[in-house]
Backbone as CSV, one residue per row, in Angstrom:
resi,resn,N_x,N_y,N_z,CA_x,CA_y,CA_z,C_x,C_y,C_z
1,MET,-25.418,-27.580,26.614,-24.539,-26.422,26.525,-25.126,-25.418,25.528
2,VAL,-25.229,-24.178,25.939,-25.747,-23.119,25.082,-24.579,-22.464,24.357
3,ILE,-24.712,-22.362,23.061,-23.675,-21.700,22.260,-24.086,-20.246,22.091
4,MET,-23.228,-19.357,22.528,-23.499,-17.920,22.420,-22.795,-17.364,21.180
5,LYS,-23.601,-16.752,20.328,-23.073,-16.137,19.108,-23.205,-14.627,19.216
6,ALA,-22.132,-13.931,18.879,-22.111,-12.471,18.932,-21.921,-11.904,17.533
7,LEU,-22.604,-10.801,17.265,-22.480,-10.086,15.995,-21.726,-8.791,16.232
8,PHE,-20.677,-8.583,15.452,-19.899,-7.342,15.500,-19.832,-6.788,14.086
9,ILE,-20.329,-5.572,13.900,-20.349,-4.953,12.574,-19.370,-3.777,12.550
10,GLY,-18.591,-3.715,11.494,-17.673,-2.593,11.294,-17.429,-2.406,9.815
11,ARG,-16.954,-1.224,9.466,-16.600,-1.013,8.058,-15.191,-1.513,7.779
12,PHE,-14.316,-1.502,8.783,-12.948,-2.004,8.633,-12.231,-1.318,7.476
13,GLN,-12.206,0.010,7.522,-11.623,0.814,6.437,-10.384,1.573,6.899
14,PRO,-9.282,0.934,7.162,-9.037,-0.507,7.140,-9.217,-1.117,8.538
15,LEU,-9.073,-2.425,8.610,-9.012,-3.122,9.889,-7.805,-2.563,10.638
16,HIS,-8.022,-2.075,11.851,-6.911,-1.528,12.637,-6.785,-2.287,13.953
17,LYS,-5.790,-1.930,14.729,-5.514,-2.670,15.964,-6.632,-2.539,16.992
18,GLY,-7.397,-1.465,16.961,-8.552,-1.348,17.845,-9.600,-2.394,17.516
19,HIS,-9.912,-2.540,16.217,-10.840,-3.595,15.790,-10.325,-4.967,16.247
20,LEU,-9.046,-5.186,16.000,-8.464,-6.497,16.288,-8.527,-6.817,17.776
21,LYS,-8.286,-5.824,18.624,-8.384,-6.036,20.072,-9.812,-6.423,20.465
22,VAL,-10.809,-5.758,19.883,-12.207,-6.086,20.178,-12.514,-7.513,19.734
23,LEU,-12.073,-7.874,18.538,-12.333,-9.225,18.031,-11.600,-10.283,18.852
24,GLU,-10.405,-9.969,19.267,-9.645,-10.897,20.108,-10.373,-11.099,21.450
25,TYR,-10.816,-10.014,22.058,-11.582,-10.088,23.304,-12.865,-10.899,23.098
26,ALA,-13.620,-10.555,22.062,-14.905,-11.211,21.809,-14.730,-12.704,21.541
27,SER,-13.635,-13.071,20.897,-13.414,-14.493,20.594,-13.232,-15.328,21.850
28,THR,-12.881,-14.681,22.961,-12.727,-15.407,24.226,-14.009,-15.380,25.066
29,GLN,-14.925,-14.480,24.721,-16.150,-14.310,25.504,-17.357,-15.049,24.918
30,TYR,-17.282,-15.343,23.625,-18.407,-15.955,22.920,-17.918,-17.179,22.159
31,ASP,-18.829,-18.114,21.950,-18.471,-19.331,21.237,-18.237,-19.091,19.758
32,ALA,-18.988,-18.133,19.200,-18.886,-17.848,17.762,-19.053,-16.359,17.525
33,LEU,-18.286,-15.852,16.581,-18.365,-14.451,16.190,-18.881,-14.345,14.763
34,LEU,-19.859,-13.509,14.587,-20.307,-13.138,13.252,-19.764,-11.741,13.021
35,ILE,-18.936,-11.602,12.017,-18.314,-10.317,11.725,-18.974,-9.759,10.480
36,GLY,-19.676,-8.660,10.650,-20.347,-8.022,9.527,-19.490,-6.930,8.936
37,ILE,-19.208,-7.039,7.654,-18.487,-5.971,6.950,-19.538,-4.990,6.459
38,GLY,-19.653,-3.862,7.157,-20.640,-2.857,6.813,-20.245,-2.059,5.585
39,SER,-21.252,-1.452,4.968,-21.036,-0.655,3.747,-20.297,-1.489,2.703
40,SER,-20.682,-2.748,2.619,-19.923,-3.690,1.789,-19.996,-3.413,0.297
41,GLN,-20.983,-2.630,-0.127,-21.070,-2.357,-1.554,-20.132,-1.231,-1.991
42,TYR,-19.497,-0.593,-1.013,-18.641,0.547,-1.347,-17.172,0.179,-1.364
43,GLY,-16.447,0.811,-2.230,-15.002,0.701,-2.338,-14.531,1.825,-3.245
44,HIS,-13.273,2.144,-3.149,-12.678,3.176,-4.004,-13.302,4.558,-3.772
45,THR,-13.726,4.827,-2.512,-14.202,6.161,-2.133,-13.371,6.625,-0.947
46,LEU,-13.457,7.901,-0.606,-12.658,8.441,0.487,-12.976,7.761,1.822
47,GLU,-14.246,7.568,2.128,-14.615,6.924,3.390,-14.514,5.403,3.336
48,ASN,-14.609,4.851,2.145,-14.576,3.396,1.956,-13.618,3.039,0.818
49,PRO,-12.320,3.237,1.036,-11.378,2.994,-0.063,-11.168,1.523,-0.412
50,PHE,-11.425,0.631,0.543,-11.155,-0.784,0.309,-12.452,-1.533,0.030
51,THR,-12.386,-2.456,-0.894,-13.577,-3.224,-1.274,-13.907,-4.239,-0.181
52,ALA,-15.100,-4.786,-0.248,-15.513,-5.796,0.727,-14.570,-7.001,0.688
53,GLN,-14.175,-7.419,-0.513,-13.281,-8.574,-0.618,-11.910,-8.276,-0.020
54,GLU,-11.418,-7.051,-0.190,-10.127,-6.679,0.413,-10.243,-6.657,1.939
55,ARG,-11.351,-6.147,2.455,-11.563,-6.102,3.902,-11.701,-7.510,4.472
56,LYS,-12.366,-8.375,3.741,-12.501,-9.777,4.152,-11.118,-10.432,4.214
57,TRP,-10.311,-10.153,3.235,-8.940,-10.662,3.163,-8.147,-10.175,4.381
58,MET,-8.271,-8.884,4.703,-7.577,-8.320,5.864,-7.998,-9.027,7.148
59,LEU,-9.307,-9.183,7.325,-9.828,-9.839,8.524,-9.322,-11.274,8.644
60,LYS,-9.448,-12.035,7.578,-9.044,-13.440,7.625,-7.568,-13.597,7.981
61,HIS,-6.716,-12.798,7.386,-5.278,-12.935,7.632,-4.891,-12.459,9.027
62,ALA,-5.470,-11.356,9.477,-5.135,-10.852,10.813,-5.646,-11.803,11.898
63,LEU,-6.852,-12.345,11.733,-7.395,-13.276,12.722,-6.642,-14.603,12.706
64,ALA,-6.216,-15.044,11.536,-5.436,-16.286,11.437,-4.119,-16.144,12.205
65,GLU,-3.514,-14.985,12.115,-2.247,-14.750,12.815,-2.421,-14.892,14.332
66,LEU,-3.617,-14.558,14.832,-3.909,-14.694,16.269,-4.532,-16.045,16.611
67,HIS,-4.624,-16.916,15.615,-5.202,-18.255,15.783,-6.660,-18.191,16.230
68,ILE,-7.375,-17.171,15.764,-8.802,-17.055,16.040,-9.531,-17.718,14.885
69,THR,-10.327,-18.731,15.213,-11.009,-19.494,14.166,-12.524,-19.534,14.338
70,ASN,-13.036,-19.035,15.444,-14.471,-19.145,15.731,-15.258,-17.963,15.171
71,PHE,-15.060,-17.691,13.890,-15.731,-16.549,13.268,-16.268,-16.896,11.887
72,GLN,-17.218,-16.096,11.480,-17.764,-16.136,10.122,-17.910,-14.691,9.682
73,ILE,-17.525,-14.398,8.457,-17.617,-13.034,7.919,-18.802,-12.954,6.964
74,VAL,-19.594,-11.902,7.133,-20.763,-11.671,6.284,-20.707,-10.234,5.772
75,CYS,-20.903,-10.052,4.492,-20.945,-8.711,3.904,-22.351,-8.131,4.084
76,ILE,-22.397,-6.903,4.589,-23.667,-6.235,4.852,-23.688,-4.911,4.092
77,SER,-24.527,-4.835,3.097,-24.634,-3.594,2.319,-25.495,-2.586,3.070
78,ASP,-25.247,-1.318,2.790,-26.080,-0.251,3.349,-27.377,-0.167,2.558
79,ILE,-28.466,0.092,3.262,-29.735,0.311,2.565,-30.256,1.731,2.792
80,HIS,-29.552,2.493,3.645,-29.900,3.900,3.892,-31.364,4.059,4.300
81,ASP,-31.803,3.160,5.186,-33.179,3.172,5.688,-33.141,2.650,7.127
82,PRO,-32.798,3.529,8.091,-32.614,3.071,9.475,-33.746,2.215,10.044
83,PRO,-35.034,2.529,9.822,-36.075,1.676,10.402,-36.054,0.227,9.891
84,ARG,-35.513,0.020,8.707,-35.468,-1.333,8.128,-34.098,-1.986,8.223
85,TRP,-33.115,-1.245,8.713,-31.734,-1.728,8.687,-31.533,-3.000,9.506
86,VAL,-32.064,-3.059,10.722,-31.875,-4.252,11.558,-32.458,-5.482,10.871
87,ALA,-33.645,-5.355,10.309,-34.249,-6.489,9.584,-33.369,-6.887,8.398
88,HIS,-32.802,-5.900,7.721,-31.899,-6.174,6.600,-30.684,-6.967,7.081
89,VAL,-30.067,-6.512,8.170,-28.903,-7.217,8.721,-29.280,-8.649,9.081
90,CYS,-30.405,-8.799,9.770,-30.836,-10.132,10.204,-31.160,-11.059,9.034
91,SER,-31.520,-10.483,7.894,-31.790,-11.309,6.713,-30.500,-11.842,6.084
92,LEU,-29.371,-11.239,6.446,-28.089,-11.605,5.846,-27.215,-12.493,6.721
93,VAL,-27.355,-12.361,8.025,-26.465,-13.092,8.929,-27.205,-14.230,9.617
94,PRO,-26.474,-15.272,10.005,-27.107,-16.338,10.788,-27.600,-15.782,12.128
95,GLU,-28.414,-16.558,12.814,-28.940,-16.124,14.112,-27.801,-15.814,15.073
96,PHE,-28.045,-14.842,15.958,-27.061,-14.440,16.952,-27.783,-14.124,18.248
97,ASP,-27.029,-14.106,19.338,-27.591,-13.878,20.665,-27.387,-12.456,21.163
98,VAL,-26.326,-11.836,20.716,-25.971,-10.524,21.221,-25.261,-9.725,20.130
99,VAL,-25.460,-8.421,20.173,-24.753,-7.512,19.270,-23.667,-6.832,20.088
100,LEU,-22.479,-6.723,19.527,-21.379,-6.012,20.178,-21.212,-4.679,19.477
101,SER,-21.397,-3.597,20.218,-21.289,-2.284,19.579,-21.099,-1.196,20.622
102,ASN,-20.265,-0.234,20.284,-20.121,0.995,21.060,-20.723,2.168,20.299
103,ASP,-21.239,1.907,19.113,-21.849,2.948,18.292,-23.276,3.194,18.777
104,GLU,-23.567,4.408,19.168,-24.871,4.741,19.744,-26.025,4.472,18.784
105,PHE,-25.847,4.812,17.522,-26.901,4.625,16.532,-27.214,3.141,16.339
106,THR,-26.169,2.343,16.150,-26.337,0.896,15.991,-26.984,0.298,17.234
107,THR,-26.494,0.701,18.389,-27.040,0.212,19.654,-28.526,0.510,19.753
108,ASP,-28.897,1.760,19.496,-30.305,2.157,19.582,-31.187,1.353,18.624
109,LEU,-30.732,1.179,17.390,-31.534,0.445,16.406,-31.765,-1.003,16.818
110,PHE,-30.723,-1.667,17.314,-30.884,-3.062,17.711,-31.714,-3.190,18.994
111,ILE,-31.508,-2.304,19.953,-32.296,-2.353,21.194,-33.776,-2.118,20.891
112,GLU,-34.068,-1.180,19.991,-35.463,-0.924,19.603,-36.138,-2.173,19.050
113,GLN,-35.354,-3.057,18.456,-35.900,-4.295,17.883,-35.818,-5.465,18.861
114,GLY,-35.449,-5.189,20.115,-35.462,-6.213,21.150,-34.190,-7.026,21.310
115,TYR,-33.109,-6.606,20.681,-31.852,-7.344,20.789,-31.037,-6.882,21.983
116,VAL,-30.243,-7.785,22.515,-29.290,-7.456,23.571,-28.051,-6.872,22.899
117,VAL,-27.592,-5.739,23.405,-26.379,-5.110,22.873,-25.395,-4.941,24.023
118,ASN,-24.206,-5.466,23.850,-23.139,-5.319,24.841,-22.056,-4.408,24.291
119,LYS,-21.578,-3.547,25.135,-20.452,-2.696,24.766,-19.176,-3.532,24.855
120,THR,-18.165,-3.096,24.138,-16.874,-3.775,24.174,-15.844,-2.812,24.744
121,PRO,-14.726,-3.339,25.205,-13.654,-2.444,25.629,-13.236,-1.548,24.455
122,ILE,-12.839,-0.345,24.756,-12.373,0.585,23.728,-10.864,0.725,23.876
123,TYR,-10.165,0.594,22.777,-8.711,0.623,22.772,-8.205,1.859,22.029
124,LYS,-7.844,2.890,22.772,-7.237,4.098,22.185,-8.005,4.561,20.948
125,ARG,-9.286,4.842,21.130,-10.167,5.162,19.998,-9.675,6.358,19.178
126,ASP,-9.037,7.341,19.830,-8.538,8.502,19.085,-7.405,8.112,18.138
127,LEU,-6.668,7.094,18.509,-5.552,6.637,17.689,-5.980,5.531,16.724
128,TYR,-6.701,4.538,17.257,-7.134,3.407,16.442,-8.507,3.701,15.851
129,ALA,-8.497,4.420,14.758,-9.720,4.776,14.043,-9.401,4.758,12.557
130,GLY,-10.305,4.176,11.777,-10.075,4.111,10.331,-9.826,5.480,9.729
131,LYS,-10.572,6.473,10.177,-10.415,7.835,9.655,-9.004,8.357,9.907
132,GLU,-8.456,8.059,11.089,-7.095,8.489,11.419,-6.070,7.739,10.576
133,VAL,-6.266,6.452,10.392,-5.340,5.677,9.555,-5.344,6.241,8.134
134,ARG,-6.536,6.476,7.585,-6.632,7.004,6.213,-6.017,8.404,6.119
135,ARG,-6.247,9.243,7.123,-5.674,10.600,7.124,-4.154,10.515,7.073
136,ARG,-3.592,9.643,7.884,-2.132,9.494,7.916,-1.595,8.943,6.598
137,MET,-2.327,8.032,6.003,-1.890,7.474,4.721,-1.779,8.581,3.676
138,VAL,-2.791,9.415,3.607,-2.816,10.500,2.616,-1.738,11.542,2.909
139,ALA,-1.503,11.820,4.194,-0.552,12.856,4.594,0.884,12.351,4.686
140,ASP,1.125,11.110,4.299,2.457,10.513,4.395,3.001,10.557,5.823
141,GLU,2.110,10.349,6.787,2.509,10.265,8.187,2.550,8.784,8.577
142,PRO,3.302,8.451,9.616,3.389,7.042,10.016,2.021,6.448,10.362
143,TRP,1.705,5.313,9.764,0.423,4.642,10.014,0.580,3.139,10.209
144,LYS,1.711,2.611,9.850,1.939,1.164,9.894,1.670,0.582,11.282
145,ALA,2.023,1.305,12.345,1.861,0.809,13.708,0.394,0.746,14.143
146,LEU,-0.506,1.357,13.382,-1.920,1.394,13.757,-2.702,0.182,13.258
147,VAL,-2.101,-0.584,12.358,-2.793,-1.729,11.769,-1.974,-3.000,11.989
148,PRO,-2.631,-4.152,11.992,-1.878,-5.407,12.081,-0.931,-5.544,10.882
149,LYS,0.175,-6.235,11.086,1.168,-6.419,10.022,0.525,-6.983,8.756
150,GLU,-0.387,-7.935,8.915,-1.033,-8.567,7.767,-1.839,-7.549,6.957
151,VAL,-2.462,-6.608,7.642,-3.241,-5.560,6.969,-2.299,-4.612,6.239
152,TYR,-1.222,-4.238,6.893,-0.225,-3.379,6.242,0.266,-4.047,4.954
153,ASP,0.600,-5.318,5.029,1.105,-6.037,3.855,0.072,-6.065,2.726
154,ILE,-1.195,-6.272,3.060,-2.247,-6.300,2.042,-2.417,-4.921,1.416
155,ILE,-2.412,-3.882,2.226,-2.554,-2.517,1.691,-1.394,-2.198,0.757
156,GLN,-0.201,-2.640,1.127,0.959,-2.433,0.247,0.767,-3.207,-1.065
157,LYS,0.305,-4.443,-0.964,0.145,-5.303,-2.134,-0.869,-4.738,-3.133
158,ILE,-1.942,-4.116,-2.627,-2.992,-3.588,-3.512,-2.787,-2.106,-3.843
159,ASN,-1.638,-1.556,-3.444,-1.350,-0.137,-3.655,-2.437,0.751,-3.036
160,GLY,-2.830,0.392,-1.811,-3.906,1.101,-1.131,-3.621,2.553,-0.835
161,VAL,-2.381,2.866,-0.484,-2.035,4.267,-0.198,-2.167,5.096,-1.469
162,GLN,-1.650,4.593,-2.576,-1.755,5.309,-3.847,-3.220,5.461,-4.250
163,ARG,-4.007,4.433,-4.026,-5.434,4.496,-4.340,-6.101,5.621,-3.554
164,LEU,-5.822,5.665,-2.265,-6.439,6.675,-1.414,-6.007,8.080,-1.818
165,LYS,-4.737,8.244,-2.114,-4.245,9.556,-2.558,-4.894,9.971,-3.881
166,ALA,-5.071,9.026,-4.786,-5.737,9.331,-6.071,-7.195,9.744,-5.847
167,ILE,-7.861,9.096,-4.909,-9.252,9.450,-4.593,-9.306,10.873,-4.063
168,VAL,-8.397,11.222,-3.173,-8.375,12.566,-2.583,-8.107,13.610,-3.669
169,GLN,-7.238,13.297,-4.602,-6.868,14.257,-5.651,-7.931,14.408,-6.731
170,SER,-8.852,13.451,-6.836,-9.846,13.552,-7.916,-11.010,14.439,-7.549
């Protein structure tokens, strides 16, 4: 029996229902999921308000709620060097068979290095986007429905909305 491992990289700023739908789908299509937390060295910034550990916490709790257990989370820092990025990622994560990505840049980089890249279903991308969730948080618009309950609870616990508003005001 061949075990198929898939790599899915995201910033998860924050983990939203679109991410969760992709992970739920992938967990049924592959034997093992490697989830890369991209830009892992960043936190407390406008584009990356949550730390890698907070994002890991969000992922673990949301996936546990769906009884998804066939995953491993790996933090992947940015090196800001596209020609070396794939090698950098591969130095951090266990071996994998396929990359899951709808991002054109990521897809191109992995294909150039000989990897198989599969697209995933897209779930209301205009609505389920980290940028949209963060925009709504800052603007005091409804955002709770865009993220899993576990993620909402964690953001409340760490005062994530206040953090994001403070970042915008500074």
